[in-house]
N, C-alpha and C positions, 0 to 999 in steps of 0.2 A: 534466481536464488540458488538453484542447484549448481550452476556454474561457479558461483562465489564459494559455495561449500567445498566443491571439488578443488578449486584453486587454493583455498585455505588449508585443506587436508594435505594437498601436494606440497605446499610451502612448509607445513609442519613436519611432514615426513622427511623432506629433504633437509630441513634444519636438524632434526634429530639424527639423521644419518651422518651429516657433516660433523656434528658434535661427537658422535661415537668415534668417527675416524680421527678427529683431533685428539681425543682422550687416548685412543690406541697408540697414536704417534707419540704422545706425551709419555705414556708408560714405557714404550720402547726406549725413548731418550733417557728416562730416569734409570732404567736397568743398565744401559750402557754407561751412564754417568757413574753409577756405583761400581761397575766393573773397572773403569779407568781409575777411580779413586782407590780401589783395592789393590792396585799394582804397585803402590808405594813400597819401597823407595824407587823412584823413577830413574831409569837408565835408558840410554839411547840404544834401543834395540827394536827390531822389527815388530814383535808382538804389540808393544806399546804404540808404535807408530800406526799400525793397522787399526788398533782399537780406537785411538784418538781420531783417526780419519773417519771411521764408521760413526763414532759418537757425534763428531762435528757435522757430518752429513745429515744424520737423523735430526739433530738439533736445528739445523738450518731449515730442513724440510718442515719440521714442527712449527717453527717461527713463521715461515712463509705461509703455511696453511692458516695460521691464526690471522695474519695480516691480510692475505689475499682471498681468503674464503670466508672465515668466520666474521671478521669485522666488516667485510663487504656485504655479507648477508644481513648484518645489522641495518645497513642503509637501505636494504630492500624490504624491510619489515613494513607492513601496512600500518601507517599512523602510529609510530612510537609516541608514547606520551612524553610530556615535558620532563618529568623526573628521570625517565630513562635516557633521554638525550643529554641531560645534565650529567648523569652517571658516565655516559660514554665520553663526554668532553673532559671529565675529571680523570677517568682511568686510562684511556688510550694513550695519553702522553706519558704516563708512568710506565705502561707496557712498552712503549716505543723506546724509552730510555734503557730498559733492560735489553731490548733487542739490539741496540747499539753496542752495549757491552758484550753481549753474546757473540755478535759478529766480530768484534775485536778479538775475542778469545779464539774464534775460528781462524781468523787471519794469522794469529800468532802461533797457534799450535798445529794447524793442519797444512803446513808447508814443509818442504824438504828440510828447512833449517830449524825445525822445531827443537832439535837437541840443544841448541844454544840457550833455550829458555827453560830447560828442565828444572833448574834451581828454583824457579818461580811457580812451577806447575801446581804444587800442593796449595800454595796461597791463592793462586788464581782459581783453582777448582773450588776452594772454600767460598770465595767471593761469588763465583758463578753459581754455586749451589744455593746461596742465599738469594741471589737475583732470580734464579729460576723458581724458587719457592714463592717469592713475592709475586712473580708474574703469574704463576698458577693460581694463587689466591685472587688476584685481580681479574684474571681471565674467568675464573669460576663465577665471580659476581656478575660479569657481563653475560656469561652463558646462561646462568640462572634466569636473568631478566629476559634474555632472548627466547628461552624456552617458554616463559610465561607469555610473552607477546605472541609466540607462534600458536599458542593454545587458545587464543581469543579470537 
């Protein structure tokens, strides 16, 4: 019984630590997103290129952490209930769709030829911002449920 309690507390502690790390990564990404958006009008210059690359790297790290740590953690939860599994099946494909669009943004703007796309950057940032907001909302629903599972 004591072993189960220790394992449960360990799982809960690791889950909370991972969630805090994800939220920190998310916050850093959002700050960089706002910094990039604030540089309009966009011109092909080194400060924009450097900021775009930093933003894209943090965004990709954040997305990877969600997919390869948080969602993997979901699969490790002891006995998730049927309603939670249904929520995962419903939300993860929506999150993955946002991931594909974010990766496409990264591929478009975090290359040396990003200058040829600057006329579309404001529009692409607007769409990406909406996508990231939707992802965060979906992710928060999953995280809330994951926290509830880790406390039982």
